[in-house]
C-alpha positions as CSV (number, residue, x, y, z in Angstrom):
1,X,-13.5,-0.7,48.3
2,X,-11.8,1.8,46.0
3,X,-8.9,3.8,47.4
4,X,-9.6,7.5,47.2
5,X,-7.3,10.6,47.0
6,X,-8.2,11.3,50.6
7,X,-6.9,7.9,51.6
8,X,-3.6,8.6,49.9
9,X,-3.4,12.1,51.5
10,X,-3.9,10.6,55.0
11,X,-1.3,7.9,54.4
12,X,1.3,10.3,53.2
13,X,0.3,12.9,55.8
14,X,-0.3,15.7,53.2
15,X,-3.3,17.6,52.0
16,X,-5.6,16.4,49.2
17,X,-4.3,19.4,47.1
18,X,-0.8,18.2,47.5
19,X,-1.7,14.7,46.2
20,X,-3.5,16.4,43.3
21,X,-0.3,18.4,42.5
22,X,1.9,15.3,42.6
23,X,-0.4,13.6,40.1
24,X,-0.9,16.6,37.8
25,X,2.0,19.1,38.3
26,X,4.8,17.3,40.3
27,X,7.2,20.2,39.6
28,X,5.2,22.3,42.1
29,X,6.0,19.8,45.0
30,X,9.2,19.1,46.9
31,X,10.9,15.9,45.7
32,X,10.7,14.3,49.2
33,X,7.0,14.9,49.3
34,X,6.5,13.5,45.8
35,X,8.4,10.4,46.9
36,X,6.2,10.1,50.0
37,X,3.0,10.4,48.1
38,X,4.1,7.9,45.4
39,X,5.0,5.5,48.2
40,X,1.5,5.8,49.7
41,X,0.0,5.3,46.2
42,X,1.9,2.1,45.7
43,X,1.2,0.8,49.2
44,X,-2.5,1.5,48.9
45,X,-2.9,0.4,45.3
46,X,-4.5,3.7,44.3
47,X,-5.6,4.1,40.7
48,X,-6.7,7.6,39.7
49,X,-10.2,8.0,38.3
50,X,-9.3,9.6,35.0
51,X,-13.0,9.7,33.9
52,X,-13.9,11.8,36.9
53,X,-10.8,14.1,36.4
54,X,-11.7,14.5,32.7
55,X,-15.3,15.4,33.6
56,X,-14.2,18.0,36.0
57,X,-11.6,19.5,33.6
58,X,-14.0,19.5,30.7
59,X,-11.5,17.5,28.5
60,X,-9.0,14.8,28.7
61,X,-5.2,14.7,28.3
62,X,-5.6,12.6,25.1
63,X,-5.1,13.8,21.6
64,X,-6.9,12.1,18.7
65,X,-4.8,11.5,15.6
66,X,-6.5,10.3,12.4
67,X,-4.3,9.4,9.5
68,X,-5.1,8.0,6.0
69,X,-3.2,4.7,6.4
70,X,-1.2,3.7,9.5
71,X,0.4,1.0,7.4
72,X,2.2,3.6,5.3
73,X,5.6,4.2,7.0
74,X,5.2,7.9,6.3
75,X,2.2,8.1,8.6
76,X,3.9,5.8,11.1
77,X,6.9,8.2,11.4
78,X,4.5,11.1,11.6
79,X,2.5,9.5,14.4
80,X,5.7,8.6,16.4
81,X,6.9,12.2,16.3
82,X,3.5,13.4,17.4
83,X,3.5,10.9,20.2
84,X,6.9,12.1,21.4
85,X,5.9,15.7,21.4
86,X,2.6,15.0,23.1
87,X,4.4,13.0,25.8
88,X,6.7,16.0,26.5
89,X,3.5,17.9,27.3
90,X,1.9,15.1,29.4
91,X,-0.5,14.2,26.6
92,X,-1.3,10.8,25.2
93,X,-2.0,10.2,21.5
94,X,-5.0,8.0,20.4
95,X,-4.3,6.8,16.9
96,X,-6.9,5.9,14.2
97,X,-6.6,5.2,10.5
98,X,-9.4,6.2,8.1
99,X,-8.2,3.9,5.3
100,X,-9.3,6.7,2.9
101,X,-12.9,6.2,4.0
102,X,-14.9,9.3,4.9
103,X,-17.4,7.3,7.0
104,X,-14.6,5.7,9.0
105,X,-13.0,9.1,9.5
106,X,-16.3,10.5,10.8
107,X,-16.7,7.6,13.2
108,X,-13.3,8.4,14.7
109,X,-14.2,12.1,15.0
110,X,-17.4,11.1,16.8
111,X,-15.6,8.8,19.2
112,X,-12.9,11.4,20.0
113,X,-15.7,13.9,20.6
114,X,-17.4,11.6,23.0
115,X,-14.1,11.1,24.8
116,X,-13.7,14.8,25.2
117,X,-10.2,14.7,23.8
118,X,-7.8,17.6,24.3
119,X,-7.8,18.1,20.5
120,X,-7.8,16.4,17.1
121,X,-5.1,16.1,14.5
122,X,-6.4,14.8,11.2
123,X,-5.4,14.1,7.6
124,X,-8.9,14.5,6.0
125,X,-10.0,12.1,3.3
126,X,-12.1,14.6,1.3
127,X,-13.5,18.1,1.3
128,X,-16.3,17.7,3.8
129,X,-14.9,19.3,6.9
130,X,-18.3,20.1,8.5
131,X,-18.0,17.7,11.4
132,X,-14.6,19.0,12.2
133,X,-15.9,22.6,12.0
134,X,-18.6,21.7,14.4
135,X,-16.1,20.2,16.8
136,X,-14.0,23.3,16.5
137,X,-16.9,25.7,17.2
138,X,-17.6,23.9,20.4
139,X,-14.1,24.5,21.7
140,X,-12.1,21.4,20.7
141,X,-8.9,22.4,18.9
142,X,-8.5,20.8,15.4
143,X,-5.3,20.8,13.3
144,X,-5.1,19.6,9.7
145,X,-2.0,17.4,9.1
146,X,-0.5,16.8,5.7
147,X,-3.2,19.0,4.3
148,X,-3.2,22.7,3.7
149,X,-5.7,24.6,5.7
150,X,-5.8,28.1,4.1
151,X,-9.4,29.2,3.8
152,X,-10.6,27.0,6.7
153,X,-10.9,27.8,10.4
154,X,-8.2,25.2,11.2
155,X,-4.5,25.6,11.7
156,X,-2.5,23.3,9.5
157,X,0.9,21.7,8.8
158,X,1.6,20.4,5.4
159,X,4.2,20.0,2.6
160,X,3.9,21.8,-0.8
161,X,2.8,18.8,-2.9
162,X,2.5,20.9,-6.0
163,X,6.1,21.8,-5.7
164,X,6.9,18.1,-5.0
165,X,5.2,17.0,-8.2
166,X,7.2,19.6,-10.1
167,X,10.5,18.5,-8.6
168,X,9.8,14.9,-9.6
169,X,9.0,15.6,-13.2
170,X,11.6,18.3,-13.6
171,X,14.1,15.7,-12.5
172,X,12.8,13.1,-15.0
173,X,12.8,15.6,-17.8
174,X,16.4,16.7,-16.9
175,X,17.7,13.1,-17.3
176,X,16.1,13.1,-20.8
177,X,12.8,11.3,-20.3
178,X,9.8,12.6,-22.2
179,X,7.1,9.9,-22.0
180,X,6.1,10.2,-18.3
181,X,3.4,8.3,-16.5
182,X,1.9,9.5,-13.2
183,X,0.5,6.7,-11.0
184,X,-1.6,7.5,-8.0
185,X,-5.0,7.5,-6.4
186,X,-7.7,7.8,-5.2
187,X,-8.0,10.9,-7.3
188,X,-10.1,12.6,-4.5
189,X,-7.2,12.8,-2.2
190,X,-5.7,16.3,-2.2
191,X,-2.2,15.1,-1.8
192,X,-2.6,13.0,-5.0
193,X,-4.3,15.8,-6.9
194,X,-1.6,18.3,-6.0
195,X,1.3,16.1,-6.9
196,X,-0.4,15.4,-10.3
197,X,-0.9,19.1,-10.8
198,X,2.8,19.9,-10.1
199,X,3.8,17.1,-12.5
200,X,1.6,18.5,-15.3
201,X,3.0,22.0,-14.8
202,X,6.6,20.7,-15.1
203,X,5.9,18.5,-18.1
204,X,4.1,21.4,-19.9
205,X,7.2,23.5,-19.8
206,X,9.4,20.9,-21.7
207,X,9.0,20.7,-25.4
208,X,8.1,17.2,-26.6
209,X,7.3,15.9,-23.1
210,X,4.0,14.3,-22.3
211,X,2.3,13.0,-19.2
212,X,-0.1,10.1,-18.9
213,X,-2.2,9.8,-15.6
214,X,-3.0,6.3,-14.3
215,X,-5.4,6.3,-11.4
216,X,-5.2,3.6,-8.7
217,X,-7.7,2.7,-6.1
218,X,-5.2,2.9,-3.3
219,X,-1.7,4.1,-2.4
220,X,-0.4,0.6,-1.7
221,X,2.3,-1.8,-2.9
222,X,-0.4,-4.1,-4.4
223,X,-1.9,-1.2,-6.3
224,X,1.5,-0.3,-7.6
225,X,2.2,-3.8,-8.7
226,X,-1.0,-4.0,-10.6
227,X,-0.3,-0.7,-12.4
228,X,3.3,-1.9,-13.1
229,X,2.1,-5.2,-14.6
230,X,-0.3,-3.3,-16.8
231,X,2.6,-1.1,-18.1
232,X,4.9,-4.1,-18.6
233,X,2.3,-5.9,-20.7
234,X,2.3,-3.1,-23.3
235,X,4.5,-3.3,-26.4
236,X,7.9,-1.7,-25.6
237,X,7.2,1.2,-27.9
238,X,4.0,2.0,-26.0
239,X,5.5,2.1,-22.6
240,X,6.5,5.3,-20.8
241,X,10.2,5.9,-20.4
242,X,9.6,7.3,-16.8
243,X,7.1,6.8,-14.0
244,X,6.3,9.2,-11.2
245,X,4.4,7.5,-8.4
246,X,2.3,9.4,-5.8
247,X,4.0,7.6,-3.0
248,X,6.9,5.2,-2.3
249,X,4.6,2.2,-1.7
250,X,3.2,2.5,-5.2
251,X,6.7,2.9,-6.6
252,X,8.0,-0.2,-4.8
253,X,5.0,-2.2,-6.3
254,X,5.8,-0.8,-9.7
255,X,9.4,-1.7,-9.3
256,X,8.6,-5.3,-8.4
257,X,6.3,-5.7,-11.4
258,X,8.8,-4.2,-13.9
259,X,11.8,-6.1,-12.7
260,X,10.4,-9.5,-11.6
261,X,10.9,-11.1,-15.0
262,X,14.0,-9.2,-15.9
263,X,12.6,-7.9,-19.2
264,X,12.3,-4.3,-18.2
265,X,15.3,-2.4,-16.9
266,X,15.1,0.3,-14.2
267,X,16.3,2.9,-14.9
268,X,17.5,1.8,-18.4
269,X,14.1,1.3,-20.0
270,X,12.0,3.1,-17.4
271,X,13.2,5.6,-14.8
272,X,11.2,5.5,-11.6
273,X,10.6,8.0,-8.8
274,X,8.3,7.9,-5.7
275,X,7.2,10.3,-3.0
276,X,7.8,10.4,0.8
277,X,11.3,8.9,1.0
278,X,10.3,6.2,3.4
279,X,13.1,4.0,4.8
280,X,12.3,1.2,2.4
281,X,13.0,3.5,-0.6
282,X,16.8,3.4,-0.2
283,X,16.9,-0.4,0.5
284,X,14.8,-1.5,-2.5
285,X,16.4,-3.9,-5.0
286,X,17.0,-0.8,-7.1
287,X,17.4,2.1,-4.6
288,X,14.4,4.4,-5.2
289,X,14.6,8.0,-6.1
290,X,12.0,9.9,-4.1
291,X,10.6,13.3,-3.0
292,X,11.4,13.6,0.6
293,X,8.8,14.9,3.1
294,X,9.7,15.8,6.7
295,X,7.3,13.3,8.3
296,X,8.8,13.8,11.8
297,X,8.5,17.6,11.6
298,X,4.9,17.3,10.4
299,X,4.0,15.3,13.5
300,X,6.0,17.5,15.9
301,X,4.6,20.8,14.6
302,X,1.1,19.4,14.5
303,X,1.1,18.9,18.3
304,X,2.8,22.4,18.7
305,X,0.0,24.0,16.7
306,X,-2.6,22.1,18.8
307,X,-1.0,23.4,22.0
308,X,-1.0,26.9,20.5
309,X,-4.7,26.6,19.6
310,X,-5.6,26.2,23.3
311,X,-3.8,29.4,24.2
312,X,-4.8,31.4,21.2
313,X,-6.4,34.8,21.9
314,X,-10.1,35.1,21.0
315,X,-10.5,36.2,17.4
316,X,-7.0,35.3,16.4
317,X,-6.8,33.5,13.1
318,X,-5.3,30.0,12.5
319,X,-1.7,29.4,11.8
320,X,-0.4,27.5,8.7
321,X,3.0,25.9,8.3
322,X,4.1,24.8,4.8
323,X,7.3,22.8,4.3
324,X,9.1,22.5,1.0
325,X,9.9,19.0,-0.3
326,X,13.3,17.8,-1.4
327,X,14.5,15.6,-4.3
328,X,16.6,12.6,-3.3
329,X,18.1,11.0,-6.5
330,X,19.1,7.3,-6.3
331,X,19.7,4.5,-8.7
332,X,16.1,4.2,-10.0
333,X,16.7,7.4,-12.0
334,X,20.4,8.1,-12.0
335,X,21.7,4.7,-12.7
336,X,25.2,3.8,-11.3
337,X,25.8,7.1,-9.5
338,X,23.1,7.3,-6.8
339,X,23.2,10.0,-4.2
340,X,21.2,9.9,-0.9
341,X,21.6,13.7,-0.5
342,X,18.9,16.1,-1.5
343,X,19.4,17.8,-4.8
344,X,18.6,21.5,-5.3
345,X,17.0,22.3,-8.7
């Protein structure tokens, strides 16, 4: 027979309300009483009925987080930071990865809706935010992560990817490169499109510079290796003298393809820069220049925005946080004098 809260209260010689406070707001209860209640819980083997508590409260203490690719260290770091901030507020993060698939993203949204989550943090795959808007209208807070939310009903936390694309190509042009290739995809991802836009703006301002866009089907090491092998197979005169990859995983794949046979030098023949500044970037065989994103701050502020959404006054508009990226120049662009410090341009 299941042990109830009343059984715990009787064993601890306290009221049912006190047991409830110990479980949900222990700071309201004297430490000696908290200890007595926990001792009774342990002795009786009580397990709280979270489903019943969730039904009574109208929503759970779980936050749904949907990222594009949990295998990407950028999103792993973001998720860890979100989890830490959520735990500080007695919330638990449920993590899902959409794998850049709108149908998979929608399935997670449906599941989180059925679970009556506290709120949803999401890096959307495309432009169809209708299901998220429906969730929001029915009272579930939604925050866009790594995606600007201006013009939508959602609060958002993101990085200025157009500025990041500019930084990357301004750096490549500043070291004398003029035939630049941008590698990234899928093209429908806003992050990729914005980084390409910034790259094009920077290249357009430099006389004699040109930009070639190469679309990949994924933002992965394998996709980068395939793109790099394609470039390496070209005659030397037809190759770019610099490559800007939409993320570091692509750049690592490109680096592997260019250097595995030793016939292409990085940065001598081709300078290479990535995006995100994941931990693997600085430990690559040629330390990788990158555009640094504050992944931890994105995760932390996403949870903060979600908490603020629950307390927002009726009619108050959403809040948008936009971080600025930083250039970190290493050996893949600056040769023998790498620096792990951000460079202001």
